[in-house]
N, C-alpha and C positions, 0 to 999 in steps of 0.2 A: 237824591243819592248821587255821589260822585261816580263818574264813569269808571275811573281807576280806583280801586280800594287802596287805603293807606297800609303800608307794611309795617308790622310791629316786629323788630328784631328780638332775639333772645335777651334775657336779662343776665349778663355775664357777671354781675356782682352776687349771683346766687352762690352759696357756699360750695356746692358741688362743682360748679363751673370754675370758681375761683381757685379751687384745689386741683383742677384738671392738669394732667402732665402735658408737656409738649407732644405734638403728633410725631410718630416714628416713620421713617422711610426705609426701604430696602432696595438694593440694586437688582434690576431685572436681569436674570441670568442669561438671556439671549433674545434676539429679536423675536417679538411676538409671543414672549413667555413672561408671565408675571411671577414675582417672588412669593414664596409661601406666605399665607395670612394677609394677602393683598386686600385692600378695601375696595369693594364694588359700590359705585355710586348709585344714587336714586335720582328721581326727577324733582326732589324737593330741595330747598336751600340747604346747603351743607357748609359748615364752618370748620376750619382747621385751627387748632391752637399753636401758635408759633412760639409760645413762651412769654413769661412776664405779662400775662393778661392780654396779649395781642391775639385776636381772633380774626381769621381771614375768611371772608365769604367767597366760596368758589363760584366764579361768574357764570360758568356754562355747564352746570351739572346736568346730567342725563342718565337714563337707566343703563346699567350693565357696563359701565366703563371704568377705567382706573384713573387715578390722580397722580400726575408727575409733578413733584414739588421741588422747585429750585429757589432757595431763598425764600422770598415773599411772592413768588409767582407760581400759581397752580394752573396747570393744564389738564383738562379732561380729555383723555385719549382712549380710543377703542383699543382693547387689548392686542389686537393684530398689528397696531401701528406703534406699539411700544418697542423701543430700541434697547438692545443690550446695554446694561449699565445705567439706564435711566433710574432716577430716584423715585420709587413708586410708594405711595402712602400705604402704610400697614394699619390693620385694625378692623375688627368685626363688631365692635359695639358702637352705639349711636348717641349716647347721652353724655359724652364728654369723658368717659372712663379712660380712653386711649387718645384723647385729644381731638376726637372727631364728634361734632354735634349735627345731627339731622334735625331741621327745624320745620315741620310740616304745617305749623299753625300760624304762620306769619300773616295770612290773609283771612283768618278764621272770623266768621260772623258770630257775634255773641248769641248764645242760645236764648231762644224766646222762653220766658217763664210760662208754664202752662201745666196741663195734666200730665201725669206720668204715663197715662195710657191715651193713645190717640189713633185715629184712622189715617190711612193714605200717607204714610211716612216714606215711601219709596216712589220713585218716578216710574209710572207705567203709562200705557196709552189712555188711561181713563182721566187723569187730571187735565185741566186746561193748560196750555203752554203760552198764554198771553203775556205773562211776565217775562218768560224766557225770550219771546220775540222782542218785547220792548228793550230788554237789556241788550240783545244782539243788535238792534238798530243803533242804540247809543254807542256801543262798542265800535261798530263798523264806521260810523261817522267820525268817531274820534281817530281811529287807526288809519283811516284813509289818508289823513294828513300827518299823523304823529306815530304811526306804527307800521307794521309789516304783516299784511293779510295773506295767509297761504291757504289755498283751496286744495283739497284732496277729493278728486271726482271719480266716480264710477260711471260706466257707459250710460246708465239710465238717464243721466242729465241730458244726453244727446238724442234720446229715443223719442222725445215728445217736443213738438214745435214750440210750445210756449215755454217750457223750462230751458230749452236751448237758447231761445231768444233772450230770456231773462238773464241767463248766465253771460251771454254776449254783452248785454247792456250793462251789467255790473262791472265787467272787465273794462268797457269803454268809459265808464264813469269814475274809474279809479279805485274801485273797491276790490281789486286783486292785484297783488304785487308778485305772486308766484303761483303757478299751478302744478300740482303733482298728480300724475295719473299713470295709466298703463297704455298699452298698444290699443286697447278696445275703445277707450274714450275718444282718442284722436282719430282712430279709423272710422268710427260711426259718425263722428261730427263731420269729417270730411265726405263721408258717404252721403250724409244728409245735404251738404253743400252741393254735391255733384248730382245726386239722384233724388233728393227729397225723401229718402228712406233711411230706416235704421233696421239692419239685418233684413232688408227686403220689404219691410212694412212702411207704408206711408207715414211720415212722422205726425201728420194731423189726423187723418182718418183711421190709421192702423190697418188699412186694407192691404192685403198682400199683393205685390206687384209681380207680374209674370216674369219668371226667372230672376226674381228679386234676391234670391239667396246667393247669386253671383256678385251683387253689388259691392259688398265689402271686400271681396277678392279683387274686383276690378279696380277699386280705388287704391288698394294697396299696390297693385301692379303698376298703375299709372304713376303713383308717387315714386315708386321705385325706379321707374323708367326716367322720371324727371331728376332723380337724384337727391331731392330733399323736399320737405313739405313746403318750404318757402317758394322754391321754384315751381312746385306743382300748383300752388295757389295762383301764381302769375300765369302759368302756361295753360291751365285749365280754365281760367276765368272765374275762380271761386271768389265769391264776394260776401259771404256771411258765415256766421258760426262762431263757436268758442276758439278754435285755434286760429282762425282768421283774425279775431279780435286781439289775441295774444301777439301775433305777428304784427299787426297794424300798431299796437300800442307799445310794442317792445317789452312785453311782459314775459319773463323767462318761464319756460315749462320743462319739467323733467318727466320723460316717459320711461318707466321702469319695466323691463321685460318679465315675462312669465313663461313657464314651460307650456302654456296652452296657446301661446300667440300664433296667429296666422301672419305669415309675411316674415318679419314684422316690417313696420315702416322704418325708414332709414334712421330716424332720430331715436328710436327705442334703443335703450342701453340694455344689452342682454347679459353683461357681466354684473353679477349681483353686488360684488364689492364697489365697482365703479358707480352702479346706480345708488348704492348707499351713500357714497361720498357726495354725489350730485345732490341727493335729497338733503343731506346734512348741511350743505351750504345755505339752504333756506330754513331748515330747522334752527340754525344758530341765530336766524334774524327774526323769526316769526314772533309776533305778539298776539296774534289771533289765528286760529286754525279752524276751518270748517271742512268737515269730512262728510261726504254725501254718498250713501249707498255703495260703500266699498269696504267691507269688513277687514280684509287682510291688509289692504293698503293703509287703512286708517290705523290698524294696530302697529304696522311697521313705522309710520311716521310718528304716531303717539310714542313709541319707544325712543325716538330721536329728540323729542321736544321736552324741555324742562317746564316745570309748572311756574316758573318765574323768569324775569329778565332784569338784568342790571343795566340801567341806561348810562349814557355817557356822563351824566351829572351825579352818578352814584345812587339815584333813586332806584328802589327795587319795586317792580310792578308784576302782577300775574300775567301769565300767558293763557288767554282764554282759548278753550278748546270745546268745540261743539260737534257732536256726531248726530247726523240726521239720517234716520232709517225708519222703516215701517214696523220693526220689531224691537222688543226690549233685548233680544238675544244679542244683537250687534253691540249695543251700548254696554251690556253686561260683560260681554267678552272683552271689550276694550278696557273696562275698569279692572277686570280680573287679570289682565296683562300688565297692570301697573299704572295705567292712566286714570286714576281714581278722580282726578279733577275734571274729567270730561263731562260736559253737560249734554244731556240727550234731548233731542226734539223728535218725538216719535210720530212721523207722518210720511207720506209719500214725497218723493223728491219733486214732482211736478207742482204740487200744492205749495211746498215750501219755497221753491224758487220764485214762483209767480207772486206769492205773498211778500216775499222779501223785496223784490224789485218794486212792487207797487208802493211799498212804504219807504223806500229809499230814493225813488226817482225824483 
């Protein structure tokens, strides 16, 4: 099986599409305000009929955005970034009736002939994930050289010695092109580098250290005293971990703030709009996303990522999205928020990370 499935575009010779009208636009009445009957984008491939049988594939579609169409150039824009007078695509139908076609089946796998009734048709913790892992190994090996791998990490990755070391090794081996996380992941990773603890627990034995509950506050305080994570790594002599690997390899990371944050670390972006924009820079490049044990961050990034990517040569490929968590709830929640293409691997983060590195090393 090919690592990257072949994309099948719509059949524009179909009578209904051949008869489709050109897409309409309306002027935005003010900055950050869309015209009535605006079209809201999905994360599926979307085509606009420009007239005379010419259909334009929108290159960077994503959820809950608008399309500004100038001639034959379509830009997907968050509503707050639309400027007054921008020509915004109008239409609420998706099958060509208003010159808009949403095409969710371009990468569809042919249905297997079989019984009308069968067991185990939904992913749960019961079925094995061997095939999912094998697919992921192939995808990561391919995208290390020919794609853009983005990781969305919760702090649990840094709470265990082996999972933390595995993530560090994956970054150093080139399997990470961008890291998205919050204050907690970076704080506890740096705490582990400084004190060998996570929230005061030894990252190997899980034994509680005396006054260990101060450790995360102490590392935040020391980093803030140094002025930046990079300077703290040098001044404190920190020499391992996830953030250390990113700094050493030049891998960009975005730390988005939360109302719950202690500190936060100097690099944490506390303005939610600025954090969105920083994350979108990587969402617009991602070809594979792996989200680990961070429900809200996974949903947030999932909303920014299309299900496809148009490459420089015009090839259309899928964006692979994996969510790794111990419960079906997180995977279902992500799908219910629109990221239906997300594939779940239901296991704990430590087992996943160690297994992944052992098979990619």
